N, CA, C and O of each residue as an XYZ file, in Angstrom:
868
protein
N     -11.710      5.527     21.090
C     -12.390      4.687     20.105
C     -11.836      3.267     20.163
O     -10.623      3.070     20.225
N     -12.731      2.278     20.143
C     -12.297      0.890     20.192
C     -12.607      0.175     18.881
O     -13.177      0.758     17.959
N     -12.221     -1.101     18.814
C     -12.362     -1.863     17.572
C     -13.818     -1.984     17.140
O     -14.118     -1.905     15.948
N     -14.720     -2.173     18.088
C     -16.141     -2.302     17.753
C     -16.657     -1.028     17.103
O     -17.381     -1.086     16.109
N     -16.293      0.111     17.652
C     -16.746      1.385     17.103
C     -16.187      1.619     15.696
O     -16.871      2.153     14.822
N     -14.944      1.211     15.498
C     -14.342      1.366     14.169
C     -15.027      0.458     13.161
O     -15.254      0.864     12.021
N     -15.357     -0.757     13.558
C     -16.057     -1.671     12.651
C     -17.424     -1.122     12.257
O     -17.877     -1.336     11.133
N     -18.078     -0.421     13.166
C     -19.364      0.214     12.856
C     -19.160      1.301     11.807
O     -19.964      1.439     10.885
N     -18.086      2.072     11.949
C     -17.792      3.118     10.980
C     -17.454      2.520      9.612
O     -17.835      3.069      8.578
N     -16.734      1.391      9.613
C     -16.438      0.711      8.349
C     -17.726      0.242      7.679
O     -17.872      0.349      6.461
N     -18.657     -0.277      8.474
C     -19.952     -0.703      7.934
C     -20.692      0.477      7.315
O     -21.370      0.325      6.299
N     -20.562      1.652      7.925
C     -21.203      2.853      7.384
C     -20.599      3.221      6.023
O     -21.317      3.663      5.126
N     -19.273      3.039      5.869
C     -18.618      3.320      4.593
C     -19.143      2.377      3.514
O     -19.413      2.807      2.392
N     -19.291      1.085      3.849
C     -19.820      0.124      2.884
C     -21.272      0.446      2.526
O     -21.690      0.265      1.382
N     -22.031      0.922      3.504
C     -23.415      1.297      3.239
C     -23.467      2.482      2.279
O     -24.265      2.494      1.342
N     -22.619      3.469      2.513
C     -22.575      4.629      1.622
C     -22.147      4.217      0.223
O     -22.656      4.743     -0.766
N     -21.213      3.277      0.138
C     -20.783      2.787     -1.169
C     -21.938      2.096     -1.889
O     -22.146      2.310     -3.083
N     -22.685      1.271     -1.167
C     -23.825      0.573     -1.769
C     -24.866      1.558     -2.278
O     -25.438      1.362     -3.350
N     -25.113      2.615     -1.514
C     -26.073      3.641     -1.932
C     -25.572      4.374     -3.168
O     -26.352      4.709     -4.060
N     -24.272      4.620     -3.215
C     -23.688      5.270     -4.384
C     -23.872      4.411     -5.619
O     -24.276      4.911     -6.669
N     -23.579      3.119     -5.506
C     -23.654      2.218     -6.655
C     -25.090      2.034     -7.150
O     -25.313      1.632     -8.292
N     -26.058      2.331     -6.285
C     -27.467      2.176     -6.661
C     -28.032      3.423     -7.335
O     -29.162      3.402     -7.823
N     -27.270      4.494     -7.367
C     -27.752      5.744     -7.950
C     -27.887      5.638     -9.466
O     -27.006      5.108    -10.142
N     -28.989      6.144     -9.985
C     -29.225      6.097    -11.421
C     -28.379      7.120    -12.173
O     -28.127      6.965    -13.368
N     -27.943      8.159    -11.477
C     -27.152      9.200    -12.137
C     -25.650      8.980    -11.978
O     -24.859      9.903    -12.176
N     -25.258      7.756    -11.619
C     -23.845      7.470    -11.394
C     -23.101      7.407    -12.720
O     -23.340      6.513    -13.533
N     -22.208      8.350    -12.933
C     -21.397      8.401    -14.141
C     -19.999      7.873    -13.847
O     -19.642      7.660    -12.689
N     -19.210      7.662    -14.893
C     -17.831      7.221    -14.710
C     -17.034      8.237    -13.896
O     -16.243      7.878    -13.024
N     -17.262      9.502    -14.200
C     -16.536     10.562    -13.496
C     -16.889     10.593    -12.022
O     -16.009     10.718    -11.171
N     -18.173     10.479    -11.717
C     -18.616     10.494    -10.320
C     -18.130      9.253     -9.593
O     -17.688      9.335     -8.447
N     -18.209      8.109    -10.250
C     -17.738      6.864     -9.634
C     -16.250      6.927     -9.356
O     -15.797      6.495     -8.296
N     -15.488      7.459    -10.296
C     -14.049      7.583    -10.121
C     -13.722      8.414     -8.882
O     -12.823      8.069     -8.116
N     -14.446      9.494     -8.693
C     -14.204     10.391     -7.564
C     -14.691      9.800     -6.240
O     -13.950      9.778     -5.257
N     -15.935      9.322     -6.218
C     -16.558      8.919     -4.967
C     -16.088      7.553     -4.464
O     -15.929      7.362     -3.259
N     -15.867      6.611     -5.366
C     -15.379      5.300     -4.916
C     -13.975      5.445     -4.337
O     -13.657      4.823     -3.324
N     -13.131      6.262     -4.971
C     -11.798      6.506     -4.430
C     -11.877      7.175     -3.063
O     -11.123      6.828     -2.154
N     -12.790      8.135     -2.916
C     -12.943      8.826     -1.628
C     -13.363      7.850     -0.530
O     -12.804      7.864      0.567
N     -14.338      7.016     -0.827
C     -14.808      6.053      0.162
C     -13.746      5.003      0.480
O     -13.631      4.546      1.618
N     -12.970      4.628     -0.540
C     -11.897      3.662     -0.293
C     -10.844      4.250      0.636
O     -10.321      3.551      1.503
N     -10.528      5.538      0.460
C      -9.584      6.188      1.365
C     -10.118      6.216      2.793
O      -9.370      6.006      3.747
N     -11.417      6.477      2.933
C     -12.020      6.478      4.271
C     -11.952      5.085      4.886
O     -11.693      4.934      6.080
N     -12.190      4.067      4.055
C     -12.083      2.689      4.532
C     -10.675      2.380      5.010
O     -10.498      1.781      6.071
N      -9.663      2.785      4.233
C      -8.275      2.501      4.589
C      -7.888      3.175      5.904
O      -7.185      2.582      6.723
N      -8.341      4.399      6.106
C      -8.006      5.119      7.332
C      -8.593      4.428      8.554
O      -8.023      4.488      9.644
N      -9.729      3.776      8.370
C     -10.330      3.017      9.468
C      -9.695      1.637      9.592
O      -9.417      1.168     10.695
N      -9.468      0.990      8.444
C      -8.933     -0.371      8.439
C      -7.580     -0.449      9.125
O      -7.307     -1.392      9.868
N      -6.726      0.551      8.874
C      -5.371      0.502      9.410
C      -5.384      0.517     10.942
O      -4.430      0.062     11.574
N      -6.453      1.033     11.534
C      -6.541      1.100     12.993
C      -6.827     -0.266     13.620
O      -6.513     -0.489     14.789
N      -7.422     -1.180     12.844
C      -7.759     -2.491     13.401
C      -6.966     -3.624     12.755
O      -7.162     -4.793     13.086
N      -6.070     -3.275     11.831
C      -5.254     -4.299     11.190
C      -4.113     -4.724     12.116
O      -3.936     -4.157     13.194
N      -3.367     -5.696     11.700
C      -2.272     -6.220     12.507
C      -1.210     -5.152     12.724
O      -0.815     -4.463     11.783
N      -0.754     -5.015     13.945
C       0.279     -4.026     14.231
C       1.577     -4.388     13.522
O       2.297     -3.517     13.034
N       1.867     -5.695     13.471
C       3.041     -6.200     12.759
C       2.566     -7.318     11.840
O       2.021     -8.310     12.322
N       2.757     -7.187     10.535
C       2.234     -8.188      9.600
C       2.930     -9.538      9.725
O       4.105     -9.626     10.081
N       2.175    -10.573      9.424
C       2.717    -11.926      9.394
C       2.990    -12.306      7.940
O       2.418    -11.730      7.014
N       3.867    -13.282      7.759
C       4.120    -13.778      6.412
C       2.954    -14.675      6.012
O       2.696    -15.689      6.660
N       2.264    -14.312      4.966
C       1.070    -15.057      4.573
C       1.067    -15.258      3.052
O       0.331    -14.594      2.322
N       1.869    -16.147      2.619
C       2.015    -16.446      1.188
C       0.688    -16.889      0.588
O      -0.022    -17.720      1.154
N       0.368    -16.319     -0.567
C      -0.823    -16.726     -1.283
C      -2.085    -16.020     -0.850
O      -3.125    -16.170     -1.491
N      -2.019    -15.244      0.237
C      -3.226    -14.582      0.709
C      -3.621    -13.420     -0.194
O      -4.807    -13.194     -0.433
N      -2.643    -12.689     -0.693
C      -2.910    -11.545     -1.540
C      -2.919    -11.990     -2.998
O      -1.951    -12.570     -3.491
N      -4.017    -11.711     -3.671
C      -4.120    -12.093     -5.080
C      -3.663    -10.935     -5.950
O      -2.656    -10.299     -5.640
N      -4.376    -10.644     -7.029
C      -3.867     -9.672     -7.976
C      -4.340     -8.250     -7.790
O      -4.119     -7.426     -8.677
N      -4.987     -7.916     -6.672
C      -5.638     -6.619     -6.580
C      -4.741     -5.521     -6.015
O      -4.987     -4.343     -6.275
N      -3.717     -5.871     -5.255
C      -2.837     -4.850     -4.685
C      -1.403     -5.076     -5.137
O      -1.047     -6.163     -5.592
N      -0.587     -4.041     -5.007
C       0.800     -4.135     -5.460
C       1.751     -4.230     -4.274
O       1.322     -4.418     -3.135
N       3.057     -4.096     -4.553
C       4.065     -4.247     -3.494
C       3.931     -3.174     -2.423
O       4.245     -3.419     -1.258
N       3.474     -1.999     -2.801
C       3.331     -0.881     -1.860
C       2.247     -1.169     -0.826
O       2.480     -1.049      0.377
N       1.071     -1.547     -1.295
C      -0.018     -1.848     -0.366
C       0.276     -3.116      0.433
O      -0.156     -3.248      1.578
N       1.011     -4.050     -0.175
C       1.410     -5.240      0.575
C       2.343     -4.865      1.714
O       2.214     -5.386      2.822
N       3.289     -3.957      1.448
C       4.229     -3.543      2.484
C       3.516     -2.835      3.634
O       3.904     -2.973      4.794
N       2.472     -2.078      3.303
C       1.700     -1.393      4.342
C       0.645     -2.296      4.958
O      -0.039     -1.898      5.901
N       0.506     -3.506      4.436
C      -0.454     -4.494      4.935
C      -1.888     -3.983      4.822
O      -2.681     -4.109      5.754
N      -2.206     -3.402      3.660
C      -3.523     -2.828      3.428
C      -4.416     -3.789      2.642
O      -3.933     -4.689      1.954
N      -5.698     -3.581      2.758
C      -6.685     -4.456      2.141
C      -7.419     -3.736      1.013
O      -7.591     -2.518      1.052
N      -7.848     -4.495      0.013
C      -8.701     -3.965     -1.045
C      -9.885     -4.911     -1.215
O      -9.795     -5.875     -1.975
N     -10.995     -4.652     -0.519
C     -12.176     -5.515     -0.630
C     -12.719     -5.574     -2.054
O     -12.591     -4.617     -2.818
N     -13.323     -6.702     -2.399
C     -13.832     -6.909     -3.752
C     -14.830     -5.843     -4.177
O     -14.840     -5.426     -5.335
N     -15.678     -5.395     -3.238
C     -16.726     -4.448     -3.609
C     -16.145     -3.155     -4.152
O     -16.753     -2.517     -5.011
N     -14.977     -2.758     -3.663
C     -14.335     -1.559     -4.170
C     -13.712     -1.817     -5.546
O     -13.955     -1.073     -6.497
N     -12.912     -2.873     -5.637
C     -12.188     -3.124     -6.880
C     -13.123     -3.503     -8.018
O     -12.967     -3.007     -9.134
N     -14.089     -4.371     -7.756
C     -14.963     -4.855     -8.825
C     -15.923     -3.780     -9.314
O     -16.145     -3.647    -10.517
N     -16.498     -3.009     -8.386
C     -17.431     -1.966     -8.803
C     -16.703     -0.850     -9.548
O     -17.227     -0.312    -10.523
N     -15.507     -0.504     -9.100
C     -14.747      0.550     -9.769
C     -14.392      0.140    -11.192
O     -14.546      0.929    -12.125
N     -13.919     -1.081    -11.362
C     -13.549     -1.570    -12.690
C     -14.767     -1.685    -13.591
O     -14.707     -1.342    -14.772
N     -15.867     -2.166    -13.038
C     -17.091     -2.343    -13.838
C     -17.609     -1.014    -14.381
O     -18.080     -0.953    -15.517
N     -17.527      0.037    -13.591
C     -18.094      1.321    -13.991
C     -17.110      2.152    -14.811
O     -17.501      2.775    -15.798
N     -15.846      2.167    -14.416
C     -14.873      3.047    -15.076
C     -14.044      2.339    -16.144
O     -13.386      2.993    -16.954
N     -14.072      1.016    -16.150
C     -13.259      0.204    -17.073
C     -11.766      0.269    -16.760
O     -10.938     -0.103    -17.592
N     -11.424      0.737    -15.568
C     -10.039      0.783    -15.123
C      -9.932      0.122    -13.751
O     -10.892      0.155    -12.982
N      -8.771     -0.486    -13.423
C      -8.593     -1.041    -12.079
C      -8.426      0.076    -11.053
O      -7.917      1.151    -11.370
N      -8.852     -0.183     -9.839
C      -8.669      0.784     -8.757
C      -7.193      0.818     -8.394
O      -6.619     -0.198     -8.003
N      -6.587      1.981     -8.524
C      -5.141      2.115     -8.395
C      -4.694      2.059     -6.936
O      -5.321      2.659     -6.062
N      -3.611      1.338     -6.684
C      -3.014      1.300     -5.343
C      -1.577      1.813     -5.402
O      -0.699      1.315     -4.698
N      -1.353      2.796     -6.235
C      -0.030      3.385     -6.357
C       0.261      4.348     -5.208
O      -0.629      4.703     -4.435
N       1.500      4.755     -5.115
C       1.911      5.750     -4.142
C       1.163      7.054     -4.403
O       1.041      7.486     -5.549
N       0.662      7.680     -3.333
C      -0.042      8.940     -3.441
C      -1.547      8.813     -3.498
O      -2.253      9.783     -3.224
N      -2.066      7.626     -3.853
C      -3.515      7.440     -3.948
C      -4.200      7.596     -2.591
O      -5.322      8.096     -2.518
N      -3.543      7.178     -1.536
C      -4.153      7.234     -0.207
C      -4.389      8.679      0.223
O      -5.417      8.996      0.820
N      -3.444      9.539     -0.081
C      -3.571     10.934      0.313
C      -4.213     11.781     -0.780
O      -4.337     12.997     -0.633
N      -4.618     11.144     -1.871
C      -5.302     11.857     -2.937
C      -4.382     12.543     -3.914
O      -4.836     13.344     -4.731
N      -3.096     12.247     -3.848
C      -2.147     12.833     -4.783
C      -2.053     11.958     -6.030
O      -2.335     10.761     -5.977
N      -1.663     12.547     -7.126
C      -1.465     11.784     -8.348
C       0.016     11.533     -8.526
O       0.800     12.473     -8.658
N       0.397     10.277     -8.530
C       1.814      9.924     -8.632
C       2.365     10.390     -9.969
O       1.659     10.420    -10.977
N       3.634     10.749     -9.953
C       4.256     11.297    -11.151
C       4.145     10.359    -12.355
O       4.196      9.136    -12.228
N       3.993     10.967    -13.503
C       3.854     10.223    -14.751
C       5.236      9.906    -15.312
O       6.023     10.813    -15.583
N       5.525      8.643    -15.483
C       6.846      8.229    -15.949
C       7.200      8.815    -17.324
O       8.375      9.001    -17.642
N       6.183      9.100    -18.126
C       6.445      9.569    -19.483
C       6.928     11.022    -19.519
O       7.697     11.407    -20.400
N       6.472     11.818    -18.559
C       6.734     13.250    -18.639
C       7.620     13.778    -17.514
O       8.083     14.916    -17.585
N       7.860     12.987    -16.494
C       8.657     13.448    -15.364
C       9.793     12.480    -15.087
O       9.760     11.323    -15.505
N      10.772     12.961    -14.395
C      11.868     12.117    -13.939
C      11.943     12.226    -12.423
O      12.734     13.006    -11.892
N      11.122     11.448    -11.725
C      11.067     11.545    -10.269
C      12.365     11.097     -9.613
O      13.102     10.269    -10.148
N      12.621     11.659     -8.459
C      13.796     11.291     -7.680
C      13.363     10.505     -6.461
O      12.170     10.402     -6.175
N      14.325      9.948     -5.741
C      14.007      9.229     -4.510
C      13.370     10.172     -3.501
O      12.565      9.737     -2.677
N      13.714     11.458     -3.549
C      13.114     12.440     -2.650
C      11.633     12.617     -2.957
O      10.808     12.690     -2.046
N      11.298     12.685     -4.252
C       9.890     12.755     -4.649
C       9.124     11.542     -4.143
O       8.024     11.655     -3.602
N       9.729     10.393     -4.330
C       9.108      9.138     -3.911
C       8.794      9.165     -2.429
O       7.684      8.819     -2.027
N       9.745      9.566     -1.617
C       9.556      9.586     -0.174
C       8.505     10.616      0.229
O       7.758     10.393      1.182
N       8.437     11.733     -0.478
C       7.417     12.739     -0.170
C       6.022     12.144     -0.299
O       5.154     12.394      0.537
N       5.809     11.362     -1.342
C       4.514     10.727     -1.544
C       4.243      9.669     -0.477
O       3.125      9.558      0.026
N       5.257      8.907     -0.140
C       5.096      7.883      0.904
C       4.726      8.536      2.233
O       3.789      8.100      2.902
N       5.458      9.575      2.615
C       5.179     10.256      3.879
C       3.778     10.874      3.874
O       3.106     10.888      4.906
N       3.339     11.379      2.733
C       1.999     11.948      2.635
C       0.936     10.887      2.876
O      -0.036     11.129      3.591
N       1.118      9.706      2.279
C       0.179      8.602      2.490
C       0.176      8.147      3.947
O      -0.886      7.932      4.532
N       1.354      8.001      4.524
C       1.450      7.544      5.908
C       0.808      8.548      6.857
O       0.169      8.164      7.836
N       0.978      9.819      6.567
C       0.369     10.851      7.394
C      -1.155     10.774      7.323
O      -1.835     10.959      8.333
N      -1.691     10.502      6.137
C      -3.139     10.351      5.974
C      -3.665      9.185      6.791
O      -4.748      9.262      7.371
N      -2.902      8.110      6.837
C      -3.301      6.908      7.582
C      -2.959      6.989      9.075
O      -3.272      6.078      9.842
N      -2.312      8.090      9.475
C      -1.879      8.273     10.867
C      -0.874      7.199     11.289
O      -0.822      6.795     12.451
N      -0.077      6.746     10.314
C       0.998      5.800     10.595
C       2.281      6.599     10.805
O       2.674      7.389      9.946
N       2.921      6.394     11.931
C       4.163      7.098     12.210
C       5.322      6.387     11.525
O       5.369      5.158     11.476
N       6.252      7.168     11.001
C       7.399      6.604     10.295
C       8.690      7.118     10.917
O       8.877      8.322     11.094
N       9.578      6.179     11.245
C      10.870      6.525     11.854
C      11.989      5.993     10.980
O      11.894      4.889     10.445
N      13.047      6.774     10.833
C      14.211      6.302     10.092
C      14.778      5.055     10.764
O      14.860      4.978     11.990
N      15.164      4.088      9.948
C      15.695      2.842     10.489
C      16.754      2.309      9.522
O      17.113      2.966      8.545
N      17.237      1.121      9.814
C      18.190      0.437      8.947
C      17.736     -1.006      8.776
O      16.939     -1.516      9.563
N      18.249     -1.651      7.746
C      17.825     -3.020      7.472
C      18.191     -3.960      8.612
O      17.386     -4.807      9.000
N      19.386     -3.821      9.144
C      19.854     -4.744     10.180
C      19.661     -4.207     11.591
O      19.893     -4.929     12.560
N      19.240     -2.954     11.722
C      19.063     -2.370     13.048
C      17.854     -2.933     13.774
O      16.991     -3.565     13.166
N      17.801     -2.701     15.062
C      16.711     -3.217     15.879
C      15.485     -2.314     15.787
O      15.582     -1.141     15.427
N      14.335     -2.885     16.118
C      13.088     -2.131     16.193
C      13.099     -1.302     17.478
O      13.370     -1.830     18.557
N      12.805     -0.011     17.364
C      12.899      0.871     18.528
C      11.554      1.440     18.970
O      11.460      2.060     20.029
N      10.504      1.229     18.156
C       9.224      1.860     18.470
C       8.063      0.853     18.454
O       6.901      1.242     18.337
N       8.385     -0.427     18.570
C       7.376     -1.495     18.587
C       6.578     -1.570     17.284
O       5.413     -1.968     17.288
N       7.212     -1.186     16.165
C       6.552     -1.281     14.882
C       7.182     -2.356     14.023
O       7.685     -3.354     14.540
N       7.159     -2.163     12.727
C       7.818     -3.098     11.809
C       8.466     -2.288     10.694
O       8.123     -1.123     10.492
N       9.391     -2.890      9.976
C      10.188     -2.155      8.995
C       9.759     -2.442      7.559
O       9.306     -3.535      7.220
N       9.922     -1.413      6.733
C       9.786     -1.583      5.287
C      11.043     -1.023      4.630
O      11.591     -0.017      5.080
N      11.493     -1.676      3.574
C      12.648     -1.211      2.799
C      12.142     -0.714      1.455
O      11.293     -1.347      0.828
N      12.668      0.419      1.017
C      12.191      1.078     -0.194
C      13.292      1.073     -1.255
O      14.448      1.386     -0.972
N      12.912      0.712     -2.475
C      13.842      0.677     -3.607
C      13.263      1.495     -4.756
O      12.048      1.659     -4.867
N      14.135      1.996     -5.594
C      13.693      2.736     -6.774
C      14.573      2.370     -7.953
O      15.781      2.187     -7.808
N      13.965      2.267     -9.108
C      14.681      1.867    -10.308
C      15.310      3.082    -10.975
O      14.615      4.041    -11.312
N      16.600      3.043    -11.162
C      17.333      4.137    -11.782
C      17.392      3.909    -13.295
O      18.421      3.512    -13.843
N      16.277      4.169    -13.942
C      16.186      3.987    -15.391
C      15.098      4.909    -15.915
O      14.593      5.748    -15.169
N      14.734      4.773    -17.158
C      13.709      5.628    -17.733
C      12.342      5.389    -17.101
O      11.493      6.280    -17.121
N      12.115      4.202    -16.540
C      10.807      3.898    -15.975
C      10.650      4.459    -14.559
O       9.542      4.820    -14.161
N      11.722      4.534    -13.812
C      11.680      5.025    -12.433
C      10.638      4.273    -11.608
O       9.869      4.878    -10.862
N      10.623      2.980    -11.747
C       9.698      2.157    -10.978
C      10.176      2.083     -9.536
O      11.306      2.467     -9.231
N       9.326      1.595     -8.655
C       9.686      1.451     -7.247
C       9.356      0.042     -6.764
O       8.625     -0.700     -7.420
N       9.902     -0.308     -5.616
C       9.589     -1.596     -5.006
C       9.705     -1.470     -3.493
O      10.575     -0.767     -2.981
N       8.806     -2.170     -2.777
C       8.780     -2.149     -1.323
C       8.858     -3.574     -0.783
O       8.230     -4.490     -1.314
N       9.632     -3.741      0.270
C       9.766     -5.031      0.946
C       9.467     -4.807      2.423
O       9.931     -3.826      3.004
N       8.707     -5.695      3.030
C       8.350     -5.507      4.437
C       8.951     -6.607      5.309
O       9.226     -7.711      4.841
N       9.147     -6.284      6.574
C       9.612     -7.276      7.538
C       8.402     -7.838      8.284
O       7.533     -7.087      8.727
N       8.354     -9.154      8.418
C       7.226     -9.827      9.057
C       7.504    -10.101     10.531
O       8.610     -9.887     11.027
N       6.485    -10.572     11.204
C       6.581    -10.804     12.638
C       7.621    -11.862     12.996
O       8.131    -11.865     14.116
N       7.946    -12.766     12.057
C       8.945    -13.797     12.329
C      10.359    -13.338     11.988
O      11.302    -14.126     12.065
N      10.514    -12.059     11.608
C      11.829    -11.526     11.276
C      12.194    -11.636      9.813
O      13.169    -11.025      9.374
N      11.435    -12.402      9.049
C      11.713    -12.544      7.619
C      11.240    -11.297      6.871
O      10.482    -10.481      7.395
N      11.710    -11.181      5.637
C      11.269    -10.100      4.764
C      10.510    -10.708      3.586
O      10.844    -11.801      3.130
N       9.493    -10.007      3.095
C       8.751    -10.505      1.943
C       8.216     -9.339      1.130
O       8.034     -8.232      1.637
N       7.968     -9.614     -0.147
C       7.442     -8.572     -1.031
C       6.543     -9.205     -2.081
O       6.669    -10.385     -2.405
N       5.647     -8.403     -2.596
C       4.730     -8.837     -3.646
C       5.212     -8.258     -4.967
O       5.554     -7.078     -5.038
N       5.243     -9.057     -5.987
C       5.753     -8.622     -7.279
C       4.636     -7.951     -8.077
O       3.845     -8.609     -8.753
N       4.598     -6.630     -7.979
C       3.574     -5.866     -8.690
C       2.180     -6.317     -8.308
O       1.865     -6.467     -7.128
N       1.335     -6.534     -9.326
C      -0.029     -7.009     -9.085
C      -0.137     -8.514     -9.276
O      -1.239     -9.061     -9.329
N       0.996     -9.178     -9.379
C       0.977    -10.627     -9.526
C       0.670    -11.298     -8.190
O       0.706    -10.655     -7.141
N       0.369    -12.585     -8.236
C       0.043    -13.314     -7.020
C       1.279    -13.692     -6.220
O       1.192    -13.932     -5.016
N       2.429    -13.746     -6.885
C       3.631    -14.256     -6.251
C       4.147    -13.341     -5.141
O       4.271    -12.130     -5.327
N       4.446    -13.935     -3.987
C       5.056    -13.230     -2.871
C       6.390    -13.897     -2.575
O       6.458    -15.106     -2.353
N       7.453    -13.093     -2.574
C       8.808    -13.610     -2.398
C       9.274    -13.357     -0.968
O       9.154    -12.243     -0.458
N       9.797    -14.378     -0.332
C      10.283    -14.280      1.041
C      11.805    -14.410      1.046
O      12.371    -15.186      0.277
N      12.464    -13.638      1.924
C      13.916    -13.713      2.026
C      14.359    -13.299      3.421
O      13.560    -12.812      4.221
N      15.638    -13.498      3.703
C      16.186    -13.102      4.998
C      16.627    -11.646      5.020
O      16.782    -11.046      6.083
N      16.826    -11.090      3.837
C      17.319     -9.720      3.743
C      16.702     -9.070      2.507
O      16.737     -9.664      1.429
N      16.136     -7.864      2.632
C      15.504     -7.229      1.471
C      16.466     -6.920      0.345
O      16.046     -6.786     -0.804
N      17.756     -6.803      0.651
C      18.729     -6.536     -0.408
C      18.850     -7.700     -1.374
O      19.398     -7.556     -2.467
N      18.335     -8.864     -0.966
C      18.333    -10.010     -1.871
C      17.497     -9.722     -3.120
O      17.693    -10.328     -4.173
N      16.558     -8.777     -2.974
C      15.729     -8.429     -4.121
C      16.588     -7.890     -5.269
O      16.257     -8.069     -6.441
N      17.672     -7.242     -4.924
C      18.551     -6.694     -5.955
C      19.365     -7.781     -6.639
O      19.796     -7.619     -7.780
N      19.572     -8.885     -5.939
C      20.437     -9.954     -6.448
C      19.656    -11.088     -7.102
O      20.128    -11.698     -8.061
N      18.474    -11.369     -6.591
C      17.677    -12.488     -7.095
C      16.560    -11.955     -7.992
O      15.457    -11.675     -7.521
N      16.843    -11.822     -9.240
C      15.896    -11.260    -10.183
C      15.112    -12.385    -10.852
O      15.616    -13.027    -11.773
N      13.893    -12.625    -10.400
C      13.123    -13.754    -10.916
C      12.642    -13.530    -12.342
O      12.242    -14.476    -13.020
N      12.680    -12.282    -12.798
C      12.243    -12.026    -14.159
C      13.327    -12.329    -15.193
O      13.049    -12.382    -16.391
N      14.552    -12.527    -14.731
C      15.673    -12.837    -15.617
C      15.911    -11.749    -16.669
O      16.308    -12.038    -17.797
N      15.663    -10.507    -16.283
C      15.992     -9.370    -17.138
C      16.744     -8.351    -16.296
O      16.620     -8.331    -15.071
N      17.518     -7.511    -16.956
C      18.327     -6.554    -16.218
C      17.445     -5.500    -15.554
O      16.526     -4.968    -16.177
N      17.726     -5.205    -14.302
C      17.015     -4.156    -13.586
C      18.020     -3.151    -13.039
O      19.226     -3.399    -13.010
N      17.497     -2.022    -12.611
C      18.363     -0.941    -12.150
C      17.908     -0.414    -10.789
O      18.039      0.777    -10.506
N      17.383     -1.285     -9.962
C      16.885     -0.863     -8.658
C      18.038     -0.514     -7.718
O      19.074     -1.179     -7.692
N      17.821      0.538     -6.958
C      18.776      0.951     -5.939
C      18.057      1.099     -4.608
O      16.892      1.491     -4.552
N      18.756      0.786     -3.564
C      18.191      0.914     -2.216
C      18.031      2.391     -1.871
O      18.948      3.182     -2.091
N      16.871      2.766     -1.330
C      16.585      4.156     -0.989
C      16.583      4.384      0.520
O      17.294      5.257      1.018
N      15.788      3.605      1.244
C      15.628      3.900      2.662
C      14.892      2.762      3.363
O      14.163      1.992      2.737
N      15.101      2.675      4.679
C      14.327      1.773      5.533
C      13.581      2.611      6.561
O      14.148      3.513      7.177
N      12.300      2.299      6.735
C      11.482      2.998      7.718
C      10.887      1.999      8.692
O      10.559      0.872      8.321
N      10.753      2.420      9.935
C       9.971      1.649     10.897
C       8.596      2.282     10.986
O       8.478      3.473     11.273
N       7.556      1.499     10.745
C       6.188      1.999     10.741
C       5.466      1.599     12.017
O       5.572      0.459     12.471
N       4.739      2.535     12.588
C       3.957      2.290     13.796
C       2.525      2.715     13.521
O       2.255      3.897     13.303
N       1.617      1.768     13.531
C       0.223      2.061     13.246
C      -0.460      2.711     14.451
O      -0.004      2.562     15.584
N      -1.562      3.435     14.197
C      -2.264      4.091     15.302
C      -2.759      3.080     16.319
O      -3.237      2.006     15.954
N      -2.645      3.416     17.572
C      -3.020      2.509     18.662
C      -4.462      2.783     19.106
O      -4.851      3.934     19.301
N      -5.246      1.715     19.263
C      -6.615      1.837     19.745
C      -6.848      0.772     20.810
O      -6.000     -0.088     21.046
N      -8.002      0.846     21.441
C      -8.396     -0.187     22.389
C      -8.936     -1.364     21.595
O      -9.981     -1.261     20.952
N      -8.213     -2.500     21.641
C      -8.589     -3.640     20.817
C      -9.403     -4.661     21.596
O      -9.800     -5.686     21.043
């Protein structure tokens, strides 16, 4: 399969989405299920033609994706986000586990561990056919991919954060769903440079080297 063939398949996904949105019997429940399904199909195709190694592109990502999708260099087209919000009154979620159809643990009722977090990450990567290799922050790239560093907050919220390495060797991360993208020489700087000026409890979890599926480009 080559890039042209994948783009045709992506066009088919958008066509199916348009047909779905035109249905008179489209309910919130059906939209929630089907738009998410089509978005997952889009992501599985998109990752095959996206950049093998992301570049630092400050300001390119607006408020639609979080640090996780930024680290994976994934896209959220307007037609998905706007139609989902318009029909369901909720934003289309880009949390861990959404790609593989899992529901991420609820902070109110569970106390997730770093192991739980990684299980969800590996499940998403497997769905996208992205290979993941254990790595280190300062170690060299061994599989022609790029690295992401994973952090988790050791508090009642159990929040997470992802930082990615760019093609120029720098590291950058997106702060939640905000527009701001922070660039640094080392992802551990995220633990030291707290732009929110409030106490955090993030701890370093793991570094992975990601290798996207190879196609004829």
